[in-house]
N, C-alpha and C positions, 0 to 999 in steps of 0.2 A: 125828384129821387129817381134812383136807379129801379127799373124793373127786368133788366136782364143782364146777362154778362157775356162779352166776347172775351176770347182768351187773351192772354197778355204774354209779352216778352219781355227780356232786359234790353234796354238800349245800351247796348255795349256794357263798357264797365263804367257807367257814368251815374248809377246807382237810380236811374229811372226805370220804371216800367211802361210799358206802353201797349196800347190794344194793339192785334194782328190788323185789324182793319182802321183807319184813320179816315177823317174828314180832310178833305182838301176846300178851304173855305173860300175859294176864288168866288164861285157863282154867289156864295151869301153877300159880298161885296157889290153886287150888279144893281146900279140903280133902280132898275126896271121890277127888282123884287121888292114886293110890298114890306114896309118895314114889320109888321106883324107878323107876316109870314117868314120873315128871316129870324125873329126872335122865337118862334116856336119849332123851326127846324132845328137850330141850336139847342134848345132844349131838349128836344126829342131825341137827337143824336145822344146827349149825354144819358137820357133814360134808358137808351138801348144797351149802354155801356161802353160807348167809345170812348176812349181816354187821350186819343190823340186829336188836337186839333192844328192843323197846320195853314198859315195865312202868309202875307207877304204886305211890304210897302206898297205895291203896285196892283192890290186886290182892290182897288176901289173903296167903298164903305167898311169892307171886312174887318179891318181891324176895330173900328169905331163900334161895329155891332157887337162883335165879339164882348166888347167892353160893356156895352149898354145892358144886353141881354143875360150874359151868364158870367159875369165878374163876381157876383154873387155866390157863384158854384166853382169858385176858381181851385179849390181842393180837390175838386173830382177830375181835372184834367191836365194833360202835358200840352203846355203852350208852345209851338214852334212858329216863328216868323222868319222873315228874311231882309235883310238890309243892304245898303250900298249907294242908294240913289234917290232923288226925289225930295229932297229937302230945300226949300226955299232959301234961295242965296247961298247955298254952301255947294262948291264942286261935288259931281258924282265921284264915287270911290278913292276918297280920302279919310284919312283918319278921323277929322271932323263931320265928315257926313257919315260915318259908323256911330260915332259917338251920339250925334244928334238924332239919329235915325233910331237908335235903341231908345233913348229919352223919349222920343215922340211916340215909338210904339208904347212903352210904360204907360204913358198919361193916355192914350187914346184906350187901351185895353184894361184901366184902371186895376192895374195890377203891380206889386212892387218888385216883381222878378219875372224874366222870360225864361223858360225851362232850355229851349233849343234857338239861336238865333244862326242862321245862315248867311253866309256871303252870297249873294242872288246871283249866280251864272256871271261873275266878272270873268275877264279873258285872263290868260296864264300870266302874261306879263305883269297885270294888276297884284296877282298872289305872290309873285316874284319879287316885286318890289317891297313885299311885307309890312307896310305900315297900315293897312287896313286890317288885316292878321292881328299885327300889334295891339290894335283898338278892341277888336273883339276880347282880345287877353285882359285887357285892361278893365272890360265891361264884368268880366268873370272876377277879377280880384275885387272888384267895387261892389259885388253881390247881386249885379243887376241882370246878368244871364248866367244860368248853370253850365251850358255848354256851348263852345264854340265849333261851329260846322258850317259846311260847304254845302252847296247846291248847285249842279251843273252837269255837264258831259263832256264825253271825249277826252282830249289831251288837258284841258284845265281840270278836269277831276283826277285823271291819273296823276298829274302833279300834286294836286291837294293830298290824295291818299298818301303818296310817297312821302310827301315833306314830313308826315307824322306830327303835324301841329294841330289837327282837327280831330276831335273824339266823336264826330258826327259828319254823316254824308249823306247826300241825296242825288240821284238820278232818274232817268226814264227807264224801267224795266217793264218789258211785257212780251206777249207771242214777237212782236216784230220790231223790237229792238231788246236785243241779247247782246252785244258785244262788251258791253261792261260786266257781264256775270263772271266770266272768268278772269276778268283783268282787273277788277276791282272790288265788285260786291260779296264774291265770295272769299277772296282774299279779306278783305276788309274785316267780315264776320270773323273769321279765324283770328284777327288780331284784336279783337274784343271791340270794333267800333262799330257805332249804332247806324243802321242803314235804313232809310226811309226811300220806298220805290214810288216815284211819281207816274203818273199815266199808266197805271197796272192793266188796264183794259185797251190800252192804246187807242183812245178816243172812237172806240167802236166803231170801226171801218165796215163791218159787216152789215151796218144797217143801210150802206147805200148801194144799191143795185147798180149803178154805174158809178164810173170814176166821180168823185166830188170834187171838180176844179175848183181851187181856191179855198176849199175847207180845210179846217184845221187838221184833219185828219187824212187828207189826199196822200200822203208819203206812205203813211201805214196801211192805205188801201190798197197802194199798188205793190207793196210788198206783202201783203195778205194773197194776193192774186198770183204774185210769182211763187209763193211758198208753195200754192195748191192745196192748202189744208180745207178742210169743210166740217165744221161742228155743229151745222144745223140750227136747230133752236138753243143749243147749249153753248154757243159761241162765248157769253158773258160770264158762264160760270166758269168754263174752262180756263179762259184768258185771266181770271181774277186769282182763282187757285193756284195757275202756273206761276205768277208772279208771287202771291203771299207764300208761299212754300218752296221758291228759290232758296237755296242755300245761302245765307247773308242776310238776307231781307229780314229787317226786324218788325217793320210796319210797311203796309201799303195805304196810300191815301187815295180815294176817291172822291172827286168833286161832284157836287150835283144841289138841287134844290127842292126835291121829292122824297119824303122821309119813306115811301112805299119802296122806291129805288134802294135806298140805304139798308132797309129792313131785307131786299131779295139780296144784297151784296152779303150782310151779315150771314145769311142763309148759307150762300156758296162757301163763306169761309169753315163755316160750322162743319162741312160735308170734308174737311180735310184735304189731304194732299191728292193730286191725281195719282194714277196707276203710274209707275216706273214706265211702263211701255209707251205710255202717252206722252210724258215727258220727254223720252227719248225720240219719238216721231216729231216732235216739235222743234227739240234742238237741232236734229239731222237735217230738218226741212230748212231751216233758218242758214245753218252753215253751207249748205249746197246752194243755195240761191242767192247767200249774201254778196250784194255788188256795191261794195264800199259803204253800206249801210250803217252809216254813224249815228251816234245818238242824237235824237231830236231834243232840243234844248228848249 
């Protein structure tokens, strides 16, 4: 049962409403995470008032655990997943793979519909071919999904937006990944397309005193150093609020397996937008030092 509420926004013109803070359920699928702990986390997230759960075919046990632990609370959250690959005996990025992937996700998550189904970072030439988008549209017509969406970055994201075929989009948006803001995120919002920001805290590069070579956040660490920003102990708070209140963002998804971290993120969101002068400083630092800093896929 919910014990708290996080503010919600309309997800474009889809009729869905989602919490401003969502859960990226990648770590929920980690086999090293105890099954009981995964179940507690998912339920506590819903209790906190988070109404967007985002997962994917490639997130290990994530879809299975969502079905096992919170299917009985299905009416309390908007369910987002990603498809296009990883179905045994079916070639990736084909119509058959999309259709089979949606059916598999429905079965694993023990639901009769998926609210948002994204094509997961497929190349632009695949999008241009059109059959995978047609397959998503067929799933919408069949009532299996509510919103056909695309998750990706850079040129494929721009193509997906310009195509007009998606009612939802997702890409990396954070202090160190700003190129898509003016090109897609804000225009998409004006066009009433739902937009989910992934990596809203940029994989927390400030946690590393030295260059984290080979780490997931290495490129963001280099950008952070180049931009010359220093927010001391407030990095996480500043980063999350920057992304959450970027014009065009509907929700930002943060991964994790510690409910205390989720509560801390919710508290940051509750503080509201950053001061305009802080936002201007962040935007200017990125623009000044941008050295072909493309979106991190």
